[in-house]
N, C-alpha and C positions, 0 to 999 in steps of 0.2 A: 317235097319236092326233093330230086335226086340231085346230089351234088356229084360231078364229073373232077377225078384227079388223073394225074399220071405221073410216072416213076421217071424223073430225069435220066438221060443215058448218055448223049451227045449234044454238042453245040447246037445244031439246026433245031433242036427240041425249044430253045429259046429264040423262037422268030415269033412274030405277032401271027403269022398262019400257023406254025407249029403249036402254039396254047391252046388256037380254037377246038374245040369247044368249052375246054377245061377251065376251071376255077382255083385250081389247088395244085401244087406238084410236090412231089415228093423227093427229099434231098438225103444222099447217105448209101449204106450198104445194109442189104437186108439179112444177108447171107453168111457175110464173110467179113472181119476186121481186116484183113489185108486192104480190102476194097475200099477203105471208109479215105475220103478226100482229106486233104491237109488244113489248116485253120483257114488259111488266106483263100485255098480255092473255094472250098466252103462259103466263105464269108463273102466272095466274089458273086458265087452261085444265090444266095439268098438275096443280093444287091439285086441282081438282075431280075429274081423272080418278083420284088417287090416292085421294081419298075414297071413290070408287065401285069401289075395290079392281083398276083395270084398269091394266096394263100398257101403258108409253107407248113409240112409237115418232114420234121427232122428225123430219119431213120438208123437205129442203131442195130447191128446183129449179136448173135450170142457172142461173148466175149471169153478170152480168157483173164488171168490176172491182170498182164503186161498190157492187153488190149483194153481193161476196164481202165484203168491208168490214163490210157492212151484217150482213151473216151472222154473221162471225166476233163481234162484238161482243153480237148476240143470245145466241149461245149461252155467251159468257163471263159475261154475265149471269142466266143460268139455275142454278139448282139442280140438276144434273144426278144422278141418283142409277143410276148402270149402267144408264140408258134405251139404247133404240136410235139412232140416228143413220143414216136414208136419206140417202145421197149422191147428187146426181144431176150432179155438176160435182167435175172433176180437181183444179181449184184447191180446193177445201174437203177433198178427199181428201188433200191434201198436204198442208194446214194443219192435219189432225186427225192425221195421221202425226207431224208436226213436234210437237205441244204433247199429244196423247194424252188429249185431256179424258176423264173417267168416264162414257164411253158405248160402246156397241157398235157398231162401223159396220157398215154394210149397203148392198150397192150398188144404187141404184136401177133402175126400168125404163127410163128416159131412156138411162141408160150401158149398158145390155144390149144394146138397137137390134135387137130381133126384127124379124122380116118379119112386118109386121101387115096391110098394106093388103089389102082385101078384095078387090079384080079378080083376086087369083089364082086364085080360085073360078071363075071362069070360062073356066079353062084343066082343069077337075077331068078334063072326059071326053075332050078329045082329047089332053091332055098329064098324066094322072095323075103320071107319075114328077116332073115338073115343082113339083106341087103338094106331093106328098111331100117333096123335097129341102127346099121352104122351110117345112116343121115343124122344121127343124135351127135351131138359136140361133146365129148368126154370132157367131165368137168362141169358143164354149163348147168347151174342149178341155182335156185334163188338163195341157197347160204352165199353162193361164190361170189354170185352179182352183186349181191349186199355187201360182200367184204370190198370187192372192189369200188363200189361207191364210195365205201368209209374211206378208203385210200384217197379217192378222188377221180378215180378213173373210171370214164364215161362212155367209153368208146371201145372196141375190138376189133382188131383186123380179122377176117376170115376167108375162107378159100371157097371154090366154086368146085367140089367133085364130082366125077361121072355121076354117082349114085344121086346128087343132090345133098341139103342140109335139112334141118329143124332146130328152130330156138324155143323149145316150147314154156321156158319159164325166165325169158329176161323183163324186166320191169321197164315200163313207159319211159322211164327218164336214161335210156341205156340205148347206145347206137352201135350200128356195125357198119366196118368199109368192107366191101366184097372185092377181091382181086380176081382180076381174068384179063387174058384168059388162061393165064399159067399158072398151073397147081402145083405146090411142093409135093414132094412124096417122100425126101430123107434129105438129112445133111450128115457129114462127117467132120470131122476134125483134121483127118490125115485127107489133104485134097489131092484125087487123082492126077488132075492135071500138073501140079505143083511137084510131082513125084517123077512124072513124065517127064518135065523139063528139066531133069536131073539137077534140080535145086538141093540145095541143103536144107536142114530144119525143117522136114514134112510139117510137123505139127506145129500150131502156133504162128507169131508173125513171122519171124525168120528173114528172108530175103526170099520175095516173090516178083516174079516177071509180069504176073497179071496176063500169063495166056490164056486163062480161061475168058478174056474180053475179045480174045481174038477168034477162039473156035469154041465149037459144041461137038458133041459126039451123038448118035442116035442109038439107041440098045433096044434088041428085042428080044423075049424070053417067051416062049410057049406058055410057060404056067400063067404070065400076066396077061398076054393076049393083046397087048397096046402097047405102043412106042413109046418109048421114054428118053427124056432129053438128059444128057450129062452134060453139066456145066459148072465147071470149078469142082468147089466142095459139096456140090447140090444135085439131087434126082428129079425132074419137074415132067409133066407134060400140059398141050394145051388142051383147053374146053372153052371154045369159042361160045357154046349155047348158055346164054342167061337165064334164067327163070325170067315169066312176066314179070314187068316192073310192079305190078300189083302186087303180085305174091312176095315181093321183095320188101315193098313197104308194110306189108303184115307183121314180116318177120322182124323188123325194126331195122333194116339195110335202107342207109340214107345218104350212101356214097359207094360209086364205082371208082376201083382205082386201076388203070391200064398197065400192066404192066408185062410186056411181051419178052421175055429172056428168051423164050425158044426161039425168038426170029432173028436174034442178032447172030451176024458172023464173024 
């Protein structure tokens, strides 16, 4: 059975009509630590999610040292009830393994590091073997999966790039969550939106007006041949074409996560 989840973005998401047909919500920030909600806000959102009978996945981005300290403080303040914790920072994973809070760890898509650049599709006609090889997720191998299982990690978040994806060596007791339609291409610590807004301390938490929550930019380059979306510290694109459900199930995908960052304005 395919589980349907969505990434919470605004208040109207948390209405009976807004949560249909989803059974799980993702709360937090996936790409930037400055966008992590405060403890009171996150606790309130978790309480609301539970009132709507939604399962919860808490998402944390890559973190600076200061951001890691704040993330740990935030997690220690929450009433975790066997919720999922989507980890995208090795330092946060180390903390989790050392302290083992009552949550289920999940490997985030930033740490999975798929090949997602859309320019690969320009090689499809002349070099189809190159495109085919790019479908394989680097690092995904039986030893790597066995290591994750030893750590108690039985799920990873993955992308739906234009060239498709293959997961040849995953064990049966490992599952995947597929994000759609947004595909992450790259991240940077030096946020262009933050620099453009003339704020100080462009690297790290610093002062941030969160202008990325109000505007997006579209980028075009002939060498890439596909429109990219610039949003805060991330480059993304939309790929709404999902593989058939039967194919996804064969690959071990049993959850779809709707997160359309590119559509926000």
